[in-house]
C-alpha positions as CSV (number, residue, x, y, z in Angstrom):
1,M,0.3,-0.5,0.0
2,G,1.1,3.7,-1.0
3,L,1.8,6.3,1.3
4,T,-1.3,8.5,0.5
5,E,-3.2,5.4,0.3
6,W,-2.1,4.3,3.6
7,A,-3.0,7.7,5.0
8,Y,-6.5,8.4,3.5
9,S,-7.5,4.7,4.6
10,L,-6.1,5.1,8.0
11,S,-7.6,8.8,8.2
12,E,-11.0,7.6,7.5
13,S,-11.3,4.7,9.8
14,M,-10.6,7.7,12.6
15,L,-12.6,10.5,11.3
16,A,-15.6,9.2,8.9
17,E,-18.1,7.6,11.5
18,P,-17.3,9.6,15.0
19,L,-16.7,12.8,12.8
20,P,-17.9,13.3,9.5
21,R,-17.4,16.9,9.3
22,R,-13.8,16.5,9.8
23,W,-13.6,13.9,7.9
24,A,-15.5,16.0,4.8
25,H,-12.3,18.9,5.8
26,S,-9.6,16.6,5.8
27,L,-11.0,15.4,2.4
28,G,-10.3,19.1,1.3
29,V,-7.2,20.1,2.5
30,A,-6.1,17.0,0.9
31,K,-7.9,18.1,-2.3
32,R,-6.0,21.6,-2.0
33,A,-2.6,19.9,-1.3
34,R,-2.8,17.7,-4.1
35,S,-3.6,21.2,-6.4
36,L,0.0,22.5,-5.4
37,S,2.0,19.4,-6.9
38,P,3.6,22.0,-9.2
39,I,5.5,23.3,-6.5
40,L,6.6,20.0,-4.5
41,G,8.2,17.5,-6.5
42,R,8.5,14.7,-5.2
43,D,7.2,15.8,-2.0
44,A,4.1,15.8,-3.3
45,E,2.6,13.1,-2.3
46,L,4.3,13.1,1.3
47,L,2.3,16.9,1.4
48,E,-1.1,15.4,0.5
49,A,-0.6,12.1,3.2
50,A,0.0,14.6,5.4
51,A,-2.8,16.8,4.7
52,V,-5.3,14.2,5.0
53,L,-3.8,13.1,8.1
54,H,-3.9,16.4,10.3
55,D,-6.7,16.4,12.1
56,V,-7.1,12.7,13.0
57,G,-5.8,13.9,16.8
58,Y,-9.4,15.0,17.1
59,S,-10.4,11.2,17.0
60,P,-12.2,10.3,19.9
61,S,-10.2,7.0,20.4
62,I,-6.9,8.6,20.3
63,A,-8.0,12.2,21.7
64,T,-5.5,12.6,25.3
65,T,-4.5,16.2,25.3
66,G,-7.3,17.8,23.5
67,F,-4.7,19.5,21.1
68,H,-4.8,17.6,18.4
69,P,-1.5,17.9,16.4
70,L,-0.1,16.7,19.4
71,D,-2.4,13.3,20.1
72,G,-3.0,12.8,16.3
73,A,1.2,13.0,15.9
74,R,2.1,11.1,18.8
75,F,-0.5,8.2,17.7
76,L,1.1,8.1,14.1
77,R,4.7,8.2,15.8
78,D,3.5,5.2,18.4
79,Q,1.3,3.5,17.4
80,E,1.0,3.1,13.1
81,G,5.2,4.0,12.7
82,A,4.1,6.4,10.3
83,D,7.0,8.2,8.1
84,E,8.5,10.5,10.4
85,R,8.3,13.6,7.9
86,V,4.7,12.6,8.0
87,V,4.9,13.1,11.7
88,R,6.0,16.2,11.9
89,L,4.1,17.9,9.5
90,V,1.1,16.9,11.3
91,A,2.3,17.9,14.9
92,H,3.1,21.5,13.2
93,H,0.6,22.1,10.4
94,S,-1.4,25.6,10.9
95,C,1.0,27.6,13.2
96,A,0.5,25.1,15.6
97,L,3.3,26.0,18.3
98,L,1.4,29.3,18.5
99,E,-1.5,27.3,19.8
100,A,0.6,24.7,22.1
101,E,1.7,28.0,23.9
102,E,-2.1,28.8,24.9
103,R,-2.5,25.1,26.0
104,G,1.1,25.1,27.9
105,L,2.2,22.8,25.6
106,R,5.0,24.2,23.6
107,R,7.7,22.5,25.1
108,D,6.1,19.2,24.6
109,L,5.6,19.5,21.1
110,E,9.1,21.2,20.2
111,S,10.8,18.7,22.4
112,E,9.1,15.8,20.8
113,F,8.5,16.7,16.7
114,E,11.6,18.9,14.9
115,L,9.7,21.2,12.4
116,E,9.6,19.8,8.6
117,R,11.0,22.3,5.7
118,P,9.8,25.4,5.2
119,E,8.4,25.4,1.9
120,L,6.0,21.8,2.8
121,V,5.0,23.8,6.4
122,D,3.6,26.6,4.3
123,A,2.3,24.2,1.9
124,L,0.2,22.7,4.5
125,I,-0.9,25.9,6.4
126,V,-2.2,27.1,3.0
127,S,-4.1,23.8,2.2
128,D,-5.7,24.1,6.1
129,M,-6.2,27.5,5.9
130,T,-8.6,27.6,2.4
131,T,-10.7,25.0,3.1
132,T,-14.1,25.2,5.2
133,P,-15.0,22.6,7.5
134,D,-16.9,20.8,5.0
135,G,-14.4,20.2,2.6
136,D,-14.9,23.6,0.2
137,H,-11.9,26.0,-1.0
138,T,-12.1,29.0,0.7
139,T,-9.7,32.5,1.4
140,P,-7.5,32.5,4.0
141,A,-9.2,35.8,5.3
142,A,-12.5,34.0,5.4
143,R,-11.3,30.9,7.1
144,L,-10.1,33.0,10.0
145,E,-13.0,34.5,10.2
146,E,-14.6,31.5,10.0
147,I,-12.5,29.7,12.7
148,V,-13.1,32.9,15.3
149,Q,-16.8,33.2,14.8
150,R,-16.8,29.4,15.6
151,Y,-14.8,28.6,19.0
152,G,-15.0,32.5,19.6
153,P,-12.4,35.5,20.2
154,D,-11.6,35.0,23.4
155,T,-10.8,31.1,23.7
156,I,-7.6,29.5,23.2
157,V,-8.4,29.1,20.0
158,G,-9.9,32.2,18.9
159,R,-6.6,33.6,20.7
160,F,-4.1,31.2,19.1
161,I,-6.0,32.0,15.7
162,Q,-5.4,35.8,16.0
163,R,-1.9,35.3,16.8
164,A,-1.5,33.2,14.0
165,A,-3.3,35.6,11.1
166,P,0.2,37.1,9.7
167,E,1.9,33.8,9.6
168,I,-1.4,32.4,7.7
169,Y,-1.0,35.2,5.4
170,A,2.5,35.3,4.7
171,A,2.4,31.9,4.1
172,A,0.1,32.2,1.5
173,E,1.8,35.0,-0.3
174,R,4.9,32.4,-0.3
175,V,3.0,29.7,-1.8
176,E,1.2,31.9,-4.7
177,T,4.3,33.2,-5.7
178,R,6.0,29.8,-5.5
179,M,2.8,28.6,-7.9
180,A,3.1,31.6,-10.4
181,L,6.6,30.8,-10.9
182,A,5.9,27.2,-11.6
183,S,3.1,28.2,-13.9
184,D,5.4,30.9,-15.6
185,A,7.8,27.9,-16.3
186,Q,5.5,25.8,-18.0
187,P,6.2,25.4,-21.7
188,M,3.1,26.6,-23.2
């Protein structure tokens, strides 16, 4: 079984039944990641696998800390023996260090999981932050607004996402620039 096939199967088994909306979101994030393949080269499959798995830590069967990037990464590492790079991307997806800080878990996240290459981190941020909870495409601004509205501006998630907004916008700009350059490099 290939990496993406395994990732889709595992994510579906963890999310589809208990959290169907989270599963729909994960599928949309993976689709968005696939659309970035022109700038990912040989890491396209890796990013798609991480994208479909990025929210697996929400699964009630493995949620222990209540912080899904950490719970998901630990599960993938300890129970599944997943590819180390996929695990690192799941652990650090969408500015997770900032949320970990809000939750008092930053040291745990930093000490257990190294950051992946910045280009891949950016691509996963963009994939997640341009996908609605139902799996549809959106803009980073609309996604950030939706998150703040859903959780509330003074909650852990609300505070974290507002702090993360400048980095999310910067990642989107970097990815858009790379995609434009890749498009310009394609022969006509």
